[in-house]
C-alpha positions as CSV (number, residue, x, y, z in Angstrom):
1,X,82.6,93.6,89.2
2,X,85.7,93.3,87.0
3,X,88.5,91.0,88.2
4,X,91.9,91.4,86.6
5,X,94.2,88.4,86.6
6,X,93.7,85.7,89.3
7,X,91.0,87.0,91.7
8,X,90.1,85.4,95.0
9,X,86.6,84.3,96.1
10,X,87.7,83.7,99.7
11,X,88.8,86.3,102.3
12,X,89.9,85.8,105.9
13,X,88.6,88.3,108.5
14,X,90.3,88.5,111.9
15,X,89.0,90.6,114.7
16,X,90.9,90.7,118.0
17,X,91.8,93.0,120.9
18,X,95.6,93.7,121.0
19,X,97.0,95.8,123.9
20,X,93.6,97.3,124.6
21,X,93.0,98.3,120.9
22,X,90.7,96.7,118.3
23,X,92.5,94.9,115.6
24,X,90.7,94.2,112.3
25,X,92.3,92.6,109.2
26,X,91.0,91.3,106.0
27,X,93.3,89.1,103.8
28,X,92.6,87.5,100.4
29,X,94.6,85.5,98.0
30,X,93.8,87.5,94.8
31,X,96.6,88.3,92.4
32,X,96.3,90.8,89.6
33,X,99.9,91.6,88.8
34,X,99.3,95.3,89.0
35,X,100.5,97.7,91.7
36,X,97.8,99.2,93.9
37,X,97.0,102.8,93.5
38,X,95.1,104.1,96.6
39,X,91.8,105.5,95.5
40,X,89.0,107.2,97.4
41,X,88.1,104.0,99.4
42,X,91.6,103.4,100.8
43,X,92.3,107.1,101.4
44,X,89.0,107.5,103.2
45,X,89.6,104.4,105.4
46,X,93.1,105.8,106.3
47,X,91.6,109.2,107.2
48,X,88.8,107.8,109.3
49,X,91.2,105.5,111.2
50,X,93.5,108.5,111.9
51,X,90.5,110.7,113.0
52,X,89.9,108.3,115.9
53,X,93.6,107.9,116.8
54,X,94.1,104.6,114.9
55,X,96.1,103.5,111.9
56,X,95.4,101.5,108.7
57,X,97.9,99.3,107.0
58,X,97.5,98.1,103.4
59,X,99.8,95.5,101.8
60,X,99.6,93.9,98.3
61,X,101.9,91.1,97.3
62,X,101.9,88.6,94.5
63,X,100.1,86.1,96.9
64,X,97.2,88.5,97.8
65,X,96.3,91.6,99.7
66,X,95.7,92.6,103.3
67,X,93.9,95.6,104.8
68,X,94.4,96.0,108.6
69,X,93.2,98.5,111.1
70,X,94.3,99.1,114.7
71,X,91.8,101.3,116.5
72,X,91.4,102.6,120.1
73,X,88.6,101.2,122.1
74,X,86.6,104.0,123.7
């Protein structure tokens, strides 16, 4: 694996139920100084979340990154 800049070797995973939906988020403290360009992985996760009626949010800041999904519970 190639890490650019200041990577993170720790990630926080939070799984919860919010308003009857499954909430999953992964946050890390890695900083690489480059803007994110969604690739196949992020695009596929967005598509899969939408297919089941959910949503995916991705944020990238100088202090780290977060990928979160809100999915219906069948």
